[in-house]
N, C-alpha and C positions, 0 to 999 in steps of 0.2 A: 444437502446433508441429511442423513436418515437417523442420526443419533438422537435419542431423547434429550440428552444434554450435550451441547457442544463444548469441547475442551479447546481453549485457545491460549497459546503461549505468547507472551509479549517479552521480547528480549530487550533489556534496558541497558543503555550505555550512558555513562556520565555526561551531563549537560546536553542531552539530546533535545531537539526542539519539541516542546511539550505538546503542541497541537498535532505533530506528526503521529503520535500514538493516541492521545486522549480524544482527538476528533473522531477517528474511526471507532475507538472503544465505546465512546458515548453513543455514537450513532447506532452501532450494532446492539448495544445494551438497551436502547430505546425500543427495540423490537421484541424484547423478552416478555414472556407471560407475566413475570413478576412486576415489571415496570408498568405494563399495560393494565394490570389489575389495579394498581394504585391510581391510574388515570381513569378507572371505572369504564374501561372498554368492555362491552358485554361479551365479545368473542376473544378475550385475552388468552384463553387456553390454547388458541391456535398458534401462539407465539412459541419460540424456542426458549429453553433455559440455557444459560452460558456460564461455564466455569472458567474464570480467568486465572492464569498462572503468570505472575510477573517475575521474570527470570533475571537474576542478578548476573552481571558480567564479571563479577569477582568470585572468590571462593566462599563468600558468606552472604548473609542478607543484611549487611550494613545499609542503613538508609542512604540514599544518594540524591544528588541534585539534578534536576532537569535544567532547561535553559532559564527558567525562573520558577517562582512559586515554592510551595512547601516541600520538605523532604519527602521522597517516595520510598516506601518500604517494600522491597522484593518479597515474594512469597516462597521462592525456591531458588536453587542454584542450577548450573548446568548438570551437576551430578545427580540431584534428586528431583529434577523436573519429571512429571508424569510421562510414562513411556511413549504414549501415542496420542498427542493432542491432534484434534481434527485439522487445525491450521495454526500458523504462527506468523507474527509480525516481527521478522528477525533483523538482527544486526549483531555481529560479534563472532565469538569463538568458532574457528574454522572446523575443527573436528566435530563439534556439536551440530553445526549446520549441515555438514555433509551427511552425517548419520540421520538427522531428522528429515532431510529432503527425501530420503527413501521411505520414511514412515508416515509423514503427514499427508493429508489430502490436498492441502493448499498452503502456499507461502504467500503472504500479503506484504509487499514492500512499499514503503512510503518515503518520498523525498530522497534524501541522501542515503537511506538504508540500503538501496541497491548498490550504490557506489562503495559503501562500507564493506559489503560482503563479496563484491566482484572479484577481489584478489584470491578468494578461495577457489575460484574456477567453477562454482556450481551454476553460474549463470551463462557460461560459455555456450554460444550457439543459439541463445534465446533472445527474443525481442523484449527489451526492457526499457521502462521509463525511469527518469530520475529528475531531481531538481535541475531545471534548465540552466540556471545561473552557475551551479556547481559543474554541470556537464561542460559548459562553455569554458570555464576556468581550467578544468582538467584537460580539455582538448587542447587549449592554447599552451598549456604547460607540458603537453606530451605525456601525461600520466594516466590517461583514460585507457582502460583495458580494451584492447582491440578485438579480443575474441567474443566480446558481447555485442549483440546487435542493438546498439543504443537507439532509441526512438525519440525523435525530436518534434514530431508534429501531432502528438496525442496527449490527452490529459491522463489517461491510464490505458493499460493494455493487458491482455490475458494471453499467456503462452504456456499451454499445458497447466501444470500445477503451480506455476509462478505467475502471480498477478502483481503488477507494479503500478505505482502512481507517480506522477511528476511532483512538483513542489507543494509541500505543506498541505494546503486546503484540498488539493486533489485527492488526498488520502480519504477524505470524507466521501467524495464521489466514488472512489473505489469500494468503500464499505457499502455504499448504497447499491452498487452493482452486485456485490456479494449477497446482499439482502434480497435483491430482485430475483436472483438466480435460485437461492436456497430457501427462502422463507415464503410462507403463504401470501399470495397477492393481496388479500384483504388486510393482512397485518402490515405489509409494506405500505399500502395506501394510507392507512390510519396513522402510521408513524410519520409519514411524509406530512400529513396535515397537522399532527400534533407538534411537529418540529418546525413547521412553516419553512420547509427546506425543499428546494427544487434541484435535484441532482443534475450535474452537467454530464453530457455524453462524452465518450472518448474523443470525438471530433465534432466540430472544429475546435481547435485550441488556440485562443487568441494570443497565448504566450509563446507560440512556436516562433514568433519573430525574433525572440531572444537568440535563437541559434542559426538564423539565416546567415549564409556565407560560410558556415562550417559544414563538414561532412558528417552530419548525423542523419540517420535513416529517416526518410520521409520529408525532411525540410527541403533539401536541395532538389529532390524529385519534384516537389510541388512548385518550387521556383522555376525549374526547367520547363514544366508544363505551362506555367504562367508566361514565361518569355516566348515560348513557341506560339501560344495563342495570340500574344501581342503582335508577333511578327506576321502571323497569318492575317490578322485583322487590318494591319497597316500595309499589307502587300510587300513586306520586306523579304 
């Protein structure tokens, strides 16, 4: 990102899992020059500044509940959100998302966020991660959108301007990848140390076993390779 100030929109839905949004938000905010200055990092000025826009899923900015914790107060609505945020953590309004996908540089999707917006069609043809438990349930119920290339063997994946993470904590790993790609390496390293956090890569993903036996991209291919190697080793 080349902007002096990153503009990031976070779309809020009632009773969303708090860590889905707050984990990535806090991790990205920990790279900012303002935060690092508080931590007395001598090269804090290398960090970005971030302007957060918390977008209501209703017509006003009435405080809303997440999965737990205090009420959250949106800062804007679909109608008055700044025109061109650099990226968004989206879920919700179909028209808003379709318009913004053309405008923003990146969409970051966490946990069931991708499942929530899949019916809009904006993920069709893309490789996308989601919470594996929810993927399994929707696959068994026959409600999983078939036009999306759901990925079952990765913690996160990048496909064009859509970056998606699997369940809950995987969103922090996706935020770490965003930081690695877009922020100064020295800033990324000092934030890693201050946070005492070691980001996980996209693969291997120990939770891919949740989807074994189902036709999700990556999982069955890996199982097929495993079975083939087993057959070769045992002369079958």
